[in-house]
C-alpha positions as CSV (number, residue, x, y, z in Angstrom):
1,M,68.7,46.4,19.1
2,L,66.1,46.5,21.8
3,V,65.0,50.0,22.9
4,V,63.8,50.4,26.4
5,G,61.7,53.4,27.5
6,L,62.3,54.2,31.2
7,T,60.0,56.6,33.0
8,G,58.5,57.4,36.4
9,G,57.1,60.4,38.3
10,I,59.3,62.9,40.0
11,G,61.0,61.3,43.1
12,M,60.1,57.7,42.0
13,G,63.7,56.5,41.6
14,K,64.0,56.8,37.8
15,S,67.6,58.1,38.0
16,S,68.6,55.3,40.3
17,A,67.2,52.8,37.8
18,A,69.0,54.5,34.9
19,A,72.3,54.3,36.8
20,H,71.8,50.6,37.4
21,F,71.2,50.0,33.7
22,R,74.5,51.8,33.0
23,R,76.3,49.6,35.5
24,H,75.1,46.7,33.5
25,G,76.7,48.2,30.4
26,V,73.4,49.4,28.9
27,P,73.7,52.9,27.4
28,V,71.2,55.4,28.6
29,F,70.0,58.6,27.0
30,D,68.8,61.1,29.7
31,A,66.2,63.4,28.1
32,D,66.2,65.8,31.0
33,A,70.0,66.2,30.8
34,Y,69.8,66.8,27.1
35,V,67.3,69.6,27.6
36,H,69.8,71.3,29.9
37,Q,72.3,71.1,27.1
38,L,69.8,72.6,24.7
39,Y,69.2,75.5,27.1
40,E,72.9,76.3,26.9
41,G,73.2,75.7,23.1
42,E,71.1,74.9,20.1
43,A,67.7,75.9,21.6
44,V,68.8,79.3,23.0
45,P,68.1,81.5,19.9
46,L,64.9,79.6,19.2
47,I,63.6,80.2,22.7
48,E,64.7,83.8,22.8
49,R,62.8,84.4,19.6
50,A,59.6,82.8,21.0
51,F,60.1,84.1,24.5
52,P,62.0,87.4,24.3
53,G,64.0,88.3,27.4
54,T,64.2,84.7,28.8
55,T,67.9,84.2,28.0
56,R,71.0,85.6,29.6
57,D,74.6,85.4,28.6
58,G,74.0,82.9,25.8
59,R,71.9,80.5,27.8
60,V,68.2,80.1,28.8
61,D,67.4,81.5,32.3
62,R,65.2,78.6,33.5
63,G,63.6,80.8,36.2
64,L,62.5,83.4,33.7
65,L,61.3,80.8,31.2
66,A,59.3,79.0,33.9
67,A,57.7,82.3,34.9
68,E,56.8,82.9,31.2
69,V,54.9,79.7,30.8
70,A,53.5,79.2,34.3
71,G,49.8,78.8,34.2
72,Q,49.6,79.3,30.5
73,P,49.1,76.0,28.7
74,E,49.4,77.6,25.2
75,R,52.8,79.1,26.1
76,L,53.9,75.8,27.5
77,K,52.9,74.0,24.3
78,A,54.9,76.6,22.3
79,L,57.9,75.8,24.3
80,E,57.4,72.1,23.9
81,A,57.1,72.5,20.2
82,I,60.6,73.9,20.2
83,V,62.3,71.5,22.6
84,H,60.6,68.1,22.0
85,P,61.6,67.7,18.3
86,L,65.2,68.5,19.2
87,V,65.2,65.9,22.0
88,T,63.5,63.3,19.8
89,Q,66.0,63.7,17.0
90,A,68.9,63.5,19.5
91,E,67.4,60.2,20.8
92,I,67.1,58.8,17.4
93,D,70.7,59.7,16.4
94,F,71.9,58.2,19.7
95,L,70.1,54.9,19.1
96,C,71.2,54.7,15.4
97,D,74.8,55.3,16.4
98,L,74.6,52.6,19.1
99,E,73.0,50.1,16.7
100,A,75.7,50.7,14.1
101,S,78.3,49.9,16.8
102,G,76.7,46.6,17.6
103,I,75.0,47.4,20.9
104,S,72.1,45.1,21.6
105,M,70.1,47.2,24.1
106,A,69.7,50.8,25.0
107,V,67.5,52.9,27.3
108,L,65.7,56.2,26.7
109,E,65.2,57.8,30.1
110,I,62.1,60.0,29.5
111,P,60.2,61.5,32.4
112,L,57.1,62.4,30.3
113,L,57.3,59.3,28.2
114,F,53.6,58.5,28.0
115,E,52.6,62.2,28.2
116,T,54.5,63.0,25.0
117,G,53.8,59.8,23.0
118,A,57.4,58.7,23.2
119,E,56.3,55.1,23.7
120,D,56.2,55.0,19.9
121,R,60.0,55.2,19.9
122,V,60.7,52.2,22.1
123,D,60.1,48.5,22.1
124,V,59.2,48.1,25.8
125,T,58.3,50.5,28.6
126,V,59.4,50.4,32.2
127,T,58.1,52.6,35.0
128,V,59.5,53.1,38.5
129,S,56.8,53.5,41.1
130,A,56.6,54.3,44.8
131,P,53.8,55.1,47.2
132,A,52.6,58.7,47.1
133,Q,53.8,59.5,50.6
134,V,57.3,58.2,49.8
135,Q,57.4,60.2,46.6
136,R,56.4,63.4,48.4
137,S,58.9,62.9,51.2
138,R,61.8,62.3,48.7
139,V,61.0,65.3,46.6
140,L,60.5,67.8,49.5
141,E,64.0,66.9,50.7
142,R,65.5,68.4,47.6
143,D,67.2,71.8,47.8
144,G,64.8,74.6,46.9
145,M,61.8,72.4,46.6
146,T,58.5,73.5,48.1
147,A,55.1,71.8,48.3
148,Q,53.8,74.2,45.7
149,K,56.6,73.4,43.3
150,F,56.1,69.7,43.8
151,E,52.4,69.9,43.1
152,A,53.0,72.0,40.0
153,L,55.5,69.4,38.7
154,R,53.3,66.5,39.5
155,A,50.3,68.1,37.8
156,R,52.2,67.9,34.5
157,Q,52.7,64.2,34.9
158,L,50.3,61.2,34.6
159,E,48.9,59.8,37.8
160,D,51.1,57.0,38.9
161,T,48.2,54.5,38.6
162,D,47.8,55.5,34.9
163,R,51.6,55.1,34.3
164,R,51.6,51.7,35.9
165,E,48.7,50.6,33.7
166,K,50.4,51.7,30.5
167,A,53.9,50.3,31.2
168,D,55.0,46.9,30.2
169,Y,57.0,46.5,33.4
170,V,56.6,48.2,36.8
171,L,59.5,48.4,39.3
172,D,58.7,49.0,43.0
173,S,61.1,51.6,44.4
174,G,59.1,52.2,47.6
175,S,61.6,50.4,49.9
176,T,65.3,50.1,49.6
177,L,67.7,50.9,46.7
178,E,69.0,47.3,47.0
179,N,65.5,46.0,46.4
180,L,65.1,48.2,43.3
181,E,68.4,47.0,42.0
182,A,67.5,43.3,42.6
183,Q,64.3,43.8,40.5
184,L,66.4,45.5,37.8
185,D,68.9,42.6,37.7
186,V,66.0,40.2,36.9
187,L,64.5,42.6,34.4
188,I,67.7,43.2,32.5
189,E,68.4,39.5,32.1
190,S,64.9,38.9,30.8
191,L,65.2,41.9,28.4
192,K,68.3,40.4,26.9
193,L,66.1,37.6,25.5
194,R,63.9,40.0,23.7
195,D,64.2,41.2,20.1
196,G,63.7,44.8,19.2
197,R,61.6,46.0,16.2
198,V,61.3,49.8,16.6
199,M,64.8,50.5,15.1
200,E,63.5,49.4,11.7
201,R,61.3,52.5,11.7
202,L,63.7,54.9,13.5
203,R,66.6,54.3,11.2
204,T,64.8,56.3,8.4
205,R,64.6,59.3,10.7
206,K,68.3,59.7,11.5
207,T,69.8,63.0,10.5
């Protein structure tokens, strides 16, 4: 099975790309969505123990937790040390189950793919990219988003130029959704011709 790592900065169109993979019948694991699940389940007692007072009614209060780690790199690393291993194991279990069912291609949608070393868990990497002014405009249109929040989020991510250099494939999402989807149609067909190797290593890590 071929494992594709899909990434891109905030507002670059990563979710739209993931949705198009799904329409082609390619299963996608959404790392961000899984973190939300963890914050309402398995990770709650672990985070409460490490960050007392940041959970409410059996779930993580994301605002309180964000305030707890804001501007404190060591605290952020402590949070990542809790969450990242849980996400990684869930990804591996997801991939192994798909492989066992005969699926030939799967996607891991990981916003911080290169930042967290997740490229070691995929066969090929794909990044979605748009001009900085397009990215900023898209993100600031979101409810509750401010320029300060946007800059803080972007500061945690690689520069787009660095991400483009690291990726095996770059998709331009700076114009229309139709253009992005046309690029994806071509990419998906080409990926179907590739063999995957990473599962040989990941199989041994399934719980």
